[in-house]
BAFI-3210 file (N, C-alpha, C; in Angstrom, 3 decimals, decimal comma, padded with zeros to 6 digits):
// residues 291
n [1|2|3|4|5|6|7|8|9|10|11|12|13|14|15|16|17|18|19|20|21|22|23|24|25|26|27|28|29|30|31|32|33|34|35|36|37|38|39|40|41|42|43|44|45|46|47|48|49|50|51|52|53|54|55|56|57|58|59|60|61|62|63|64|65|66|67|68|69|70|71|72|73|74|75|76|77|78|79|80|81|82|83|84|85|86|87|88|89|90|91|92|93|94|95|96|97|98|99|100|101|102|103|104|105|106|107|108|109|110|111|112|113|114|115|116|117|118|119|120|121|122|123|124|125|126|127|128|129|130|131|132|133|134|135|136|137|138|139|140|141|142|143|144|145|146|147|148|149|150|151|152|153|154|155|156|157|158|159|160|161|162|163|164|165|166|167|168|169|170|171|172|173|174|175|176|177|178|179|180|181|182|183|184|185|186|187|188|189|190|191|192|193|194|195|196|197|198|199|200|201|202|203|204|205|206|207|208|209|210|211|212|213|214|215|216|217|218|219|220|221|222|223|224|225|226|227|228|229|230|231|232|233|234|235|236|237|238|239|240|241|242|243|244|245|246|247|248|249|250|251|252|253|254|255|256|257|258|259|260|261|262|263|264|265|266|267|268|269|270|271|272|273|274|275|276|277|278|279|280|281|282|283|284|285|286|287|288|289|290|291]
n.u [094,953|093,469|093,691|091,458|091,474|089,424|088,648|088,572|086,002|084,325|082,096|082,690|084,973|087,322|088,586|090,081|090,947|090,497|090,720|088,411|086,666|085,548|086,225|084,436|083,653|080,653|079,251|078,634|079,032|080,588|081,123|081,273|081,608|081,024|083,537|084,391|086,786|088,840|091,380|093,571|095,436|094,159|095,408|094,932|094,019|091,471|090,279|090,674|089,168|086,555|086,340|086,111|083,945|080,433|078,492|078,056|077,809|076,468|076,800|074,316|073,204|073,755|073,188|072,199|071,634|072,214|072,330|074,581|074,472|076,954|077,487|075,412|073,384|071,383|068,755|068,424|069,926|071,322|073,471|076,128|077,552|080,064|079,478|080,389|081,758|079,658|077,562|075,927|075,287|072,668|071,831|069,765|070,664|070,489|070,251|070,227|068,965|070,775|073,443|074,078|073,937|072,664|074,213|076,970|080,103|082,330|081,340|081,277|083,153|082,037|079,650|080,532|081,645|079,418|077,839|079,547|079,794|077,122|076,142|076,980|075,569|072,843|069,385|069,738|069,622|069,304|069,900|069,575|070,381|069,666|069,471|069,408|069,518|069,680|071,795|073,451|071,463|070,429|072,670|072,822|070,346|070,667|072,455|070,828|069,734|067,255|066,137|065,894|065,125|065,748|064,870|064,391|063,191|060,621|060,607|063,187|063,219|061,390|062,902|064,934|063,370|062,769|065,344|065,614|063,735|064,976|066,901|065,464|064,586|062,888|062,952|063,050|062,202|060,537|060,952|059,789|060,930|062,190|065,489|066,534|064,210|063,104|065,129|065,157|062,656|063,039|064,936|063,410|061,798|063,641|064,881|067,134|069,952|072,006|073,623|074,324|074,087|075,224|075,117|075,255|074,127|075,700|073,906|070,305|066,728|063,926|060,832|058,831|059,821|061,921|065,097|068,405|071,757|074,996|077,390|076,227|074,382|075,374|076,703|074,581|072,994|074,706|075,016|072,441|072,135|074,068|072,869|071,239|072,672|073,323|074,374|076,113|077,006|078,002|078,086|078,889|078,728|079,911|079,770|081,019|080,854|082,130|083,569|086,645|086,213|087,662|088,995|089,469|087,367|085,298|086,508|086,669|083,967|083,137|084,822|084,572|082,469|083,615|085,623|084,220|082,637|084,259|084,632|085,990|087,612|087,721|088,970|089,224|090,145|088,433|089,265|089,363|091,479|092,603|092,892|094,910|096,647|096,009|094,732|091,588|090,068|087,247|085,709|085,301|085,469|084,138|084,218|082,653|083,151|082,121|082,458]
n.v [115,885|116,750|118,221|118,868|119,124|120,518|119,231|120,714|120,488|119,702|121,454|123,294|125,688|127,388|130,382|132,752|134,653|137,215|140,529|140,338|138,901|136,382|134,675|132,656|129,728|128,466|125,989|127,177|129,803|132,675|133,960|136,698|136,879|137,874|137,170|136,625|135,643|136,075|137,753|138,770|140,187|139,941|137,699|138,329|141,257|143,741|144,595|142,391|140,447|141,489|141,444|138,784|137,889|137,064|137,965|139,874|139,872|142,412|143,635|144,832|144,846|143,294|140,623|140,526|141,564|142,643|141,389|142,284|142,200|141,606|140,416|138,523|136,408|133,795|133,813|131,394|128,150|124,917|122,492|120,196|117,406|114,951|111,926|109,332|107,422|107,935|108,643|111,281|114,006|116,213|119,657|122,530|125,827|129,196|132,755|134,177|136,536|136,555|136,184|133,510|130,624|128,261|126,050|124,670|124,403|123,339|121,268|119,101|117,091|115,645|114,716|112,712|110,943|110,206|108,931|106,779|105,390|104,637|103,155|100,596|099,461|097,567|098,483|100,945|103,881|107,437|110,603|113,985|116,974|120,492|120,864|122,289|122,870|120,251|118,628|116,719|115,010|114,010|112,698|110,589|109,352|108,589|106,588|104,642|104,831|105,323|108,410|111,064|114,365|117,394|120,697|124,082|125,981|126,504|127,235|126,588|123,835|123,188|123,880|121,956|119,720|120,125|119,698|116,991|115,921|116,538|114,598|112,322|111,185|109,621|108,620|110,212|111,704|114,594|117,130|119,957|121,646|122,669|121,711|120,744|120,186|118,126|116,144|115,529|114,359|112,101|110,770|109,994|108,136|106,230|105,930|104,879|105,693|105,070|106,942|110,251|113,675|116,888|120,264|122,883|126,343|129,439|130,920|131,061|130,589|128,554|127,291|127,965|130,018|129,079|129,315|129,247|128,992|128,538|128,131|127,957|125,838|123,624|121,487|120,284|119,474|117,613|115,708|114,614|113,707|111,691|109,610|108,616|107,248|104,350|101,399|099,435|099,997|103,065|106,516|109,660|113,042|116,139|119,508|122,836|126,236|128,791|131,722|131,622|129,280|126,364|123,313|121,462|121,662|120,249|117,743|117,249|117,187|114,776|112,850|111,204|109,478|108,120|106,677|104,984|103,500|102,477|103,800|105,200|108,282|111,351|114,597|118,077|120,669|122,073|123,118|125,132|125,094|127,762|128,550|130,341|129,869|130,460|129,254|128,723|128,784|126,983|126,159|123,837|120,313|117,257|113,731|110,609|107,182|103,914|100,719]
n.w [200,062|196,975|193,685|191,089|187,683|185,244|182,161|178,898|176,370|173,230|173,259|175,221|176,561|178,590|177,908|178,582|181,541|184,048|185,566|187,100|185,504|183,103|180,052|178,044|176,086|175,025|173,412|170,169|170,873|172,407|175,591|177,899|181,304|184,771|187,269|190,418|191,517|189,758|190,020|188,734|185,910|182,618|180,038|177,416|175,527|176,271|173,950|172,261|173,601|173,252|170,526|170,037|171,559|171,755|173,473|176,483|180,009|181,931|185,037|187,226|189,753|192,998|192,500|189,927|186,491|183,056|179,665|177,189|173,845|171,649|169,245|166,969|168,790|170,071|172,608|173,765|173,559|172,599|174,241|174,708|176,502|176,583|177,987|177,642|174,912|172,183|173,870|174,927|177,130|177,111|177,225|177,804|177,312|178,545|178,474|181,386|183,863|185,900|185,492|185,076|182,876|182,941|183,404|185,189|184,283|185,628|187,095|185,481|185,874|187,897|186,733|185,000|186,846|188,406|186,445|185,638|188,046|188,748|186,580|186,845|188,881|189,563|189,586|190,905|193,054|193,268|194,776|194,255|195,538|195,950|193,195|190,818|187,303|186,581|185,434|186,746|187,692|185,289|184,280|186,125|185,602|182,930|183,332|184,195|186,701|189,278|189,889|192,259|192,217|193,704|194,249|195,312|193,748|191,585|188,835|188,056|188,400|186,426|184,190|184,439|183,957|181,259|180,241|180,832|179,070|176,658|176,664|176,476|178,875|181,549|184,094|186,469|189,494|190,335|192,677|194,270|196,760|199,982|200,612|203,085|204,550|202,994|203,190|205,954|206,226|204,655|206,166|208,385|207,118|206,601|204,139|201,555|199,486|196,656|195,470|196,326|195,790|196,556|196,009|197,376|197,610|198,754|200,209|200,555|199,928|200,808|199,248|201,043|202,449|203,964|205,461|204,172|205,037|204,274|205,940|208,466|208,357|207,009|208,349|209,785|207,634|206,328|208,354|208,427|205,757|205,533|206,828|204,929|203,065|201,142|202,738|201,655|198,954|197,777|196,689|197,594|196,862|197,624|196,953|197,122|196,602|197,869|198,781|200,398|201,835|203,033|201,604|203,525|205,248|203,969|204,044|206,833|207,549|206,491|207,459|209,881|209,223|207,056|208,324|210,109|208,358|206,457|204,018|201,050|201,168|199,556|198,869|198,013|195,655|192,846|189,605|186,602|183,892|181,859|178,323|178,116|180,153|182,817|185,943|187,061|190,126|191,299|193,484|196,271|197,036|198,403|198,697|199,279|198,835|198,181|197,022]
ca.u [094,095|093,697|093,096|090,909|091,384|088,303|089,042|087,693|085,462|083,900|081,113|083,073|086,376|087,627|089,585|090,958|090,355|091,185|089,923|087,144|085,812|086,022|085,842|084,132|082,953|079,558|078,788|079,203|079,012|081,596|080,493|082,039|080,800|081,767|084,183|084,985|088,115|089,838|091,962|094,761|095,253|093,994|096,499|094,541|093,521|090,023|089,887|090,603|088,003|085,305|086,299|085,760|082,717|079,103|077,620|078,694|076,889|076,763|076,193|073,607|072,991|074,626|072,898|071,417|072,217|071,670|073,255|074,852|074,784|077,971|077,207|074,127|073,347|070,012|068,582|068,480|070,540|071,630|074,851|076,302|078,740|080,250|079,631|081,254|081,636|078,278|076,572|076,048|074,315|072,219|071,264|069,325|071,274|069,677|070,834|069,377|069,272|071,609|074,755|074,197|073,349|071,991|075,156|078,248|080,992|083,263|080,708|081,349|083,935|081,105|078,693|081,171|081,811|078,074|077,447|080,390|079,496|075,766|075,802|077,383|074,751|071,456|068,304|070,330|068,834|070,142|069,270|070,294|069,878|070,043|069,794|069,527|068,891|069,579|072,818|073,834|070,294|070,341|073,786|072,405|069,238|071,220|073,122|069,787|069,330|066,008|066,675|065,040|065,713|065,151|065,279|063,324|062,665|059,761|061,015|064,429|062,829|060,783|064,044|065,537|062,447|063,033|066,604|065,349|063,045|065,985|067,663|064,496|064,665|061,620|063,114|063,403|061,098|060,792|060,476|059,998|060,871|063,406|066,306|066,638|062,908|062,986|066,088|064,724|061,534|063,602|065,591|062,335|061,341|064,797|065,179|068,564|070,340|073,360|074,378|073,737|074,849|074,852|075,849|074,468|074,582|076,164|072,684|069,110|065,450|063,034|059,558|057,998|060,620|062,962|066,373|069,615|073,044|075,926|078,255|075,420|073,516|075,964|076,947|073,292|072,587|075,558|074,681|071,214|072,355|074,859|071,948|070,505|073,561|073,241|075,547|077,035|077,602|077,549|078,904|078,381|079,505|079,621|080,457|080,718|081,530|081,984|084,893|087,309|085,944|088,754|088,664|089,537|086,023|084,634|087,159|086,307|082,543|082,923|085,889|084,124|081,685|084,530|086,335|083,295|082,002|085,293|084,429|087,113|087,359|088,491|088,598|090,170|089,649|088,181|089,618|089,371|092,607|092,262|093,811|096,008|097,556|095,510|093,912|090,503|089,477|085,785|085,046|085,879|084,630|084,428|083,519|082,711|082,921|082,229|082,030]
ca.v [116,803|116,670|119,226|118,268|120,035|120,227|119,239|121,320|119,549|120,395|122,505|124,208|126,033|128,638|130,955|133,667|135,179|138,354|141,752|139,892|138,389|135,191|134,556|131,229|129,231|127,533|125,636|128,072|131,192|133,085|134,829|137,357|136,894|138,230|136,093|137,325|135,158|136,411|138,988|139,096|140,866|138,941|137,520|139,006|142,631|143,950|144,678|141,024|139,804|141,965|141,033|137,366|137,598|137,293|138,615|140,156|140,163|143,669|143,549|146,035|144,713|142,271|139,315|140,668|142,415|142,511|140,886|143,157|141,358|142,210|139,786|137,829|135,218|133,572|133,813|129,994|127,230|123,615|122,285|118,769|116,940|113,526|111,050|108,283|107,374|107,805|108,937|112,698|114,655|117,416|120,670|123,807|126,995|130,401|133,973|134,590|137,830|136,345|135,880|132,087|130,191|126,982|124,945|124,969|123,473|122,659|120,068|118,011|115,974|114,855|114,030|111,473|110,068|109,695|107,995|105,579|104,661|104,092|102,237|099,248|099,041|097,290|099,087|101,964|105,076|108,638|111,812|115,198|118,091|121,785|120,166|123,266|122,492|118,802|117,884|115,533|114,116|113,359|111,752|109,409|108,700|107,948|105,373|103,684|104,997|105,999|109,658|112,056|115,680|118,329|122,098|124,879|126,965|125,796|127,517|125,860|122,431|123,105|123,903|120,622|118,804|120,309|119,016|115,546|115,577|116,581|113,355|111,205|110,597|109,628|108,005|111,224|112,236|116,026|117,626|121,382|121,700|122,983|120,496|120,249|119,616|116,846|115,182|115,084|113,439|110,853|110,098|109,348|106,982|105,324|105,743|104,773|106,022|104,671|108,152|111,507|114,833|118,174|121,427|123,958|127,729|130,072|131,278|130,947|130,417|127,524|127,799|128,474|130,996|128,440|130,011|128,429|129,675|127,414|127,905|127,637|124,664|122,523|120,332|119,633|118,814|116,437|114,738|113,935|113,046|110,471|108,552|108,149|106,519|102,891|100,954|098,563|100,691|104,457|107,644|110,958|114,157|117,447|120,639|124,131|127,398|129,886|132,317|131,477|127,983|125,426|121,927|120,666|121,660|119,092|116,541|117,038|116,850|113,401|111,984|110,195|108,466|107,302|105,766|103,983|102,690|102,040|104,452|105,985|109,719|112,236|116,006|118,989|121,824|121,932|124,327|125,026|125,792|128,516|128,350|131,299|129,448|130,715|128,213|129,405|127,939|127,052|125,495|122,685|119,125|116,109|112,550|109,309|106,172|102,530|099,876]
ca.w [199,309|195,537|192,817|189,878|186,548|184,348|180,754|177,901|175,390|172,005|173,518|176,300|176,832|179,289|177,010|179,320|182,766|184,639|185,821|187,688|184,434|182,393|178,652|177,914|174,905|175,277|172,082|169,151|171,329|173,391|176,577|178,966|182,530|185,983|188,021|191,564|191,901|188,734|190,551|187,957|184,625|181,561|179,088|176,185|175,703|176,270|172,542|171,727|174,223|172,666|169,115|170,025|172,314|171,201|174,454|177,774|181,108|182,614|186,360|187,657|191,192|193,582|191,921|188,702|185,463|181,705|178,654|176,055|172,691|170,784|167,959|166,962|169,635|170,544|174,059|174,207|172,618|173,197|174,683|174,967|177,213|176,313|179,158|177,119|173,462|171,673|174,931|175,256|178,009|176,412|178,110|177,245|177,939|178,398|179,044|182,504|184,464|187,087|184,893|184,778|181,606|183,154|183,600|185,819|183,587|186,542|187,638|184,504|186,435|188,708|185,855|184,533|188,006|188,724|185,378|185,706|189,283|188,797|185,486|187,255|190,020|189,161|190,381|191,770|193,365|193,398|195,301|193,882|196,346|195,374|191,952|189,733|186,034|186,487|184,693|187,532|187,708|183,987|184,208|186,875|184,907|181,742|183,809|184,559|188,093|189,624|190,442|192,910|191,956|194,663|194,220|195,926|192,792|190,627|187,453|187,795|188,237|185,092|183,259|184,537|183,283|179,827|179,951|180,846|177,821|175,595|176,743|176,459|180,219|182,287|185,411|187,461|190,303|190,516|193,973|194,549|198,224|200,720|200,668|204,463|204,892|202,287|203,740|207,282|206,024|204,145|207,306|209,158|206,338|206,480|202,717|201,253|198,112|196,271|195,124|196,794|195,323|197,159|195,511|198,009|197,468|199,997|200,937|199,733|200,626|200,321|198,715|202,132|203,183|204,766|205,280|204,034|205,153|204,138|207,102|209,647|208,231|206,249|209,223|210,046|206,395|206,107|209,396|207,999|204,471|205,731|207,253|203,755|202,165|201,124|203,511|200,922|197,808|197,761|196,266|198,032|196,316|198,213|196,330|197,743|196,034|198,827|198,889|201,686|202,461|202,771|201,285|204,755|205,824|203,357|204,577|208,242|207,628|206,038|207,963|210,841|208,501|206,248|209,220|210,662|207,322|205,519|202,722|200,556|201,296|198,679|199,035|197,375|194,907|191,416|188,860|185,144|183,273|180,647|177,206|178,266|181,214|184,164|186,558|187,763|191,180|191,253|194,600|196,943|196,970|199,244|198,180|199,941|197,822|198,616|195,890]
c.u [094,479|093,133|092,643|090,796|090,248|088,786|088,052|087,134|084,894|082,989|081,504|084,590|086,417|088,812|090,589|090,208|091,154|090,287|088,511|086,143|086,394|085,433|085,680|083,420|081,920|078,948|079,422|079,393|080,054|081,005|081,543|081,125|081,644|082,377|084,952|086,381|089,201|090,477|093,090|094,407|095,116|095,226|096,225|093,960|092,002|089,492|089,741|089,398|086,720|085,214|085,877|084,357|081,451|078,232|078,379|077,616|077,357|076,030|075,575|073,338|073,883|074,416|072,135|072,120|071,545|072,758|073,365|075,303|075,723|077,824|075,847|074,226|071,901|069,942|068,683|069,148|070,874|073,133|074,984|077,585|078,880|080,468|080,524|081,060|080,179|077,204|076,793|074,934|073,953|071,540|070,805|070,010|070,419|070,381|069,900|069,811|070,178|073,004|074,950|073,544|072,692|072,914|076,397|079,274|081,956|082,671|080,745|082,168|083,045|080,082|079,263|081,295|080,476|077,670|078,228|080,065|078,151|075,472|076,177|076,581|073,317|070,462|068,833|069,370|069,779|069,296|070,150|069,638|070,447|070,372|069,838|068,880|069,096|070,631|073,223|072,690|070,201|071,473|073,430|071,313|069,712|071,980|072,125|069,279|067,951|066,379|065,577|065,765|064,996|065,733|064,100|062,654|061,913|060,223|062,285|064,140|062,166|061,862|064,723|064,686|062,593|064,306|066,428|064,681|064,003|066,754|066,774|064,501|063,314|061,767|063,632|062,139|061,443|060,150|060,815|059,817|062,209|064,189|066,372|065,341|062,751|063,893|065,628|063,533|062,023|064,315|064,548|061,821|062,419|065,076|066,690|068,815|071,772|074,238|073,621|074,672|074,317|075,734|075,166|075,018|075,073|074,972|071,500|067,875|064,651|061,728|058,622|058,772|061,688|064,329|067,523|070,843|074,099|076,707|077,465|074,771|074,158|076,221|075,651|072,810|073,392|075,229|073,431|071,430|073,121|073,987|071,189|071,372|073,355|074,494|076,557|077,757|077,092|078,594|078,209|079,306|079,011|080,443|080,096|081,538|081,238|083,369|085,444|087,084|087,029|088,239|088,722|088,206|085,245|085,204|086,693|084,838|082,293|083,849|085,384|083,327|082,603|085,267|085,428|082,778|082,965|085,028|085,700|086,738|088,300|088,053|089,637|089,477|089,432|088,584|089,531|090,591|092,147|093,270|095,011|096,903|097,130|094,672|092,861|089,907|087,968|085,143|085,799|084,936|085,067|083,629|083,723|082,349|083,099|081,659|082,161]
c.v [116,744|117,899|118,522|119,350|119,583|120,324|120,032|120,212|120,360|121,594|123,448|124,428|127,330|129,253|131,846|134,151|136,379|139,570|141,391|139,419|137,102|135,180|133,080|130,930|128,205|127,175|126,581|129,510|131,453|134,173|135,460|137,439|137,334|136,990|136,704|136,848|135,487|137,764|139,540|139,855|139,808|138,846|138,281|140,386|142,662|144,012|143,285|140,289|140,201|141,673|139,578|137,108|137,888|138,118|138,799|140,452|141,419|143,659|144,885|146,041|143,617|140,906|139,396|141,593|142,193|141,967|141,904|142,284|142,112|141,691|139,086|136,543|135,025|133,634|132,397|129,155|125,926|123,396|120,810|118,484|115,433|112,717|109,864|108,275|107,082|108,000|110,381|113,147|115,986|118,380|121,886|124,931|128,226|131,580|134,484|135,958|137,745|135,865|134,401|131,769|128,817|125,802|125,490|123,993|122,724|121,378|118,887|116,829|115,067|114,119|112,696|110,464|109,418|108,621|106,683|104,725|103,948|103,066|100,789|098,711|098,799|097,937|100,124|103,139|106,249|109,784|113,008|116,381|119,415|121,544|121,044|122,724|121,024|118,042|116,612|114,525|113,329|112,359|110,458|108,634|107,990|106,669|104,307|103,816|105,651|107,233|110,493|113,395|116,706|119,727|122,929|125,847|126,246|126,003|126,757|124,365|122,218|123,080|122,525|119,578|118,909|119,589|117,501|115,111|115,611|115,266|112,111|110,436|110,714|109,114|108,992|111,682|113,680|116,517|119,112|121,570|122,167|121,696|119,904|119,578|118,241|115,787|114,655|114,130|112,078|110,059|109,358|108,103|105,911|104,960|105,701|105,053|105,561|105,883|109,371|112,642|116,083|119,257|122,679|125,348|128,271|130,478|131,147|130,766|129,302|128,117|128,348|129,449|130,397|129,067|129,017|129,329|128,590|127,125|127,480|126,261|123,459|121,298|119,558|118,871|117,532|115,339|113,943|113,128|111,730|109,296|107,943|107,327|105,011|102,325|100,138|099,276|102,122|105,406|108,909|112,031|115,451|118,489|121,903|125,209|128,573|130,449|132,153|130,152|126,982|124,037|121,041|120,677|120,463|117,788|116,244|116,664|115,368|112,386|110,867|109,089|107,544|106,283|104,638|103,020|102,216|102,539|105,202|107,464|110,486|113,669|116,879|120,145|121,449|123,243|124,055|125,771|126,537|128,233|129,285|130,999|129,749|129,525|128,885|128,475|128,109|126,165|124,305|121,502|118,121|114,937|111,367|108,263|104,779|101,645|098,394]
c.w [197,835|194,840|191,545|188,810|185,637|182,904|179,915|177,012|174,222|172,284|174,653|176,343|177,620|178,550|177,743|180,554|183,239|184,744|186,285|186,623|183,873|180,987|178,349|176,601|175,342|173,926|171,075|169,616|172,418|174,275|177,479|180,175|183,717|186,642|189,200|191,951|190,882|189,047|189,689|186,667|183,528|180,663|177,797|176,490|175,715|174,839|171,936|172,301|173,482|171,164|168,985|170,577|171,508|172,150|175,762|178,808|181,832|183,953|186,758|189,160|191,719|192,951|190,600|187,718|184,129|180,777|177,516|174,885|171,742|169,353|168,066|167,773|170,109|172,065|174,630|173,126|173,335|173,327|175,015|175,726|176,988|177,597|178,837|175,610|173,062|172,757|175,391|176,195|177,353|177,381|177,305|178,018|177,644|179,060|180,137|183,026|185,674|186,715|184,553|183,438|181,729|183,316|184,313|185,246|184,501|187,120|186,670|185,002|187,278|187,852|185,381|185,664|188,369|187,715|185,485|186,922|189,193|187,705|185,812|188,441|189,560|190,134|191,375|191,979|193,606|193,928|194,944|194,595|195,847|193,896|190,710|188,454|185,669|185,715|185,437|187,569|186,402|183,799|184,938|186,168|183,646|182,087|184,246|185,976|188,212|190,444|191,094|192,850|192,837|194,493|194,716|194,965|191,677|189,188|187,088|187,613|186,877|184,013|183,257|183,834|181,761|179,412|179,920|179,550|176,628|175,507|176,728|177,778|180,912|183,717|186,466|188,180|190,656|191,814|194,100|196,051|198,784|200,936|202,075|204,898|204,263|202,912|205,088|207,186|205,522|205,244|208,143|208,447|206,170|205,020|202,518|199,777|197,858|195,969|195,631|196,375|196,006|196,558|196,059|197,717|198,803|200,865|199,987|200,597|199,978|199,850|199,791|203,018|204,062|204,437|205,159|204,114|205,251|205,422|208,343|209,564|207,536|207,119|209,482|208,808|206,174|207,112|209,004|206,727|204,636|206,192|206,085|202,805|202,281|201,789|202,707|199,777|197,790|197,202|196,751|197,486|196,952|197,471|197,087|197,062|196,954|199,073|200,309|202,371|202,050|202,433|202,520|205,505|205,285|203,912|205,997|208,419|207,325|206,702|208,879|210,164|207,708|207,108|209,719|209,609|206,242|204,098|202,338|200,606|200,375|198,958|198,357|196,693|193,456|190,735|187,364|184,616|182,015|179,547|177,295|179,471|182,627|184,648|187,436|188,819|191,227|192,293|195,143|196,798|198,028|198,716|199,112|198,893|198,432|197,519|196,231]
res [m|q|t|i|a|v|d|h|w|n|d|y|a|l|l|d|t|g|n|f|k|k|l|e|k|f|g|p|y|i|l|i|r|p|e|p|q|a|l|w|v|p|a|w|s|d|k|k|w|h|s|m|a|h|v|e|f|i|q|k|g|s|n|s|g|i|w|n|k|i|q|n|v|p|d|k|w|q|f|q|f|p|l|e|e|n|k|n|l|k|l|k|l|s|l|t|g|f|k|h|v|g|v|f|p|e|q|s|v|n|w|k|d|i|y|s|f|l|k|n|i|p|e|s|t|m|l|n|l|f|a|y|t|g|a|a|s|i|a|g|a|l|a|g|s|k|v|t|h|v|d|s|v|k|q|i|v|s|w|a|n|e|n|a|r|l|n|n|i|e|n|i|r|w|i|v|e|d|a|m|t|f|v|k|r|q|v|k|k|e|t|k|y|h|c|i|v|l|d|p|p|a|y|g|h|g|p|k|g|e|r|w|q|l|e|e|l|l|y|e|m|i|e|s|v|l|k|l|l|h|p|q|k|h|l|l|i|l|n|a|y|s|l|g|l|s|a|f|v|a|k|n|l|l|y|q|y|s|q|k|n|k|s|q|l|e|f|g|e|i|y|i|p|s|t|t|g|y|d|l|p|l|g|i|y|g|k|l|r|k|v]
***
């Protein structure tokens, strides 16, 4: 089992954590957001946090809330991530009513991996499931891959499309559909992909009311997705952010396939170190790689 630390970059830093919150820098702005795993006391005082922050998310319901603007900050701004020298991934960030801003910084380790893997494969194909605002999709497209982006929320797919336009990307197919429904149809068609990315939520619903529950349906999803992997060269990335889920779950879901197909299997935890010395755990991962 491995742990992967997410490096800070010019447009992102985790400054401090604690009291179920995190203090983060996104581009020129500093945000305070809820963080259920930050059980400890922050290194810096509440006064210091609020003197630095531009905006704080105030939770009002289990999955919703409002932003309290402490300093002047726009509702939308741009954000960049360096894939390699002179190659940046650009994203639009926005203050949503669900504490998110349109990017999960811990996934940056996967954006680089996707880009590096696919840029060396001619006429590669990629499938991004539960694809959110499309950072992974854009990383694959910037590597020259033909990408299929699947998410069940039309507004989120529209946001991802905006991000693609920011990067002058046109080689992405946009699908608004339940991920399980799409995958099962692809299995029937015997479609193959060089890279498949899954970052499923703990629970959710498809556009036609399809129900998703991570613990109940993840095995079925993985069983189908493995049938879509290109047999010669492939990279599968599974991420899961669910409190209490062990990295060994990811390992066990992928183990039999790795043995039968001689794929390299990696699994572990992703975390972001703060500038104050705390390490914030942000999910488990499992990867299959064959080159």
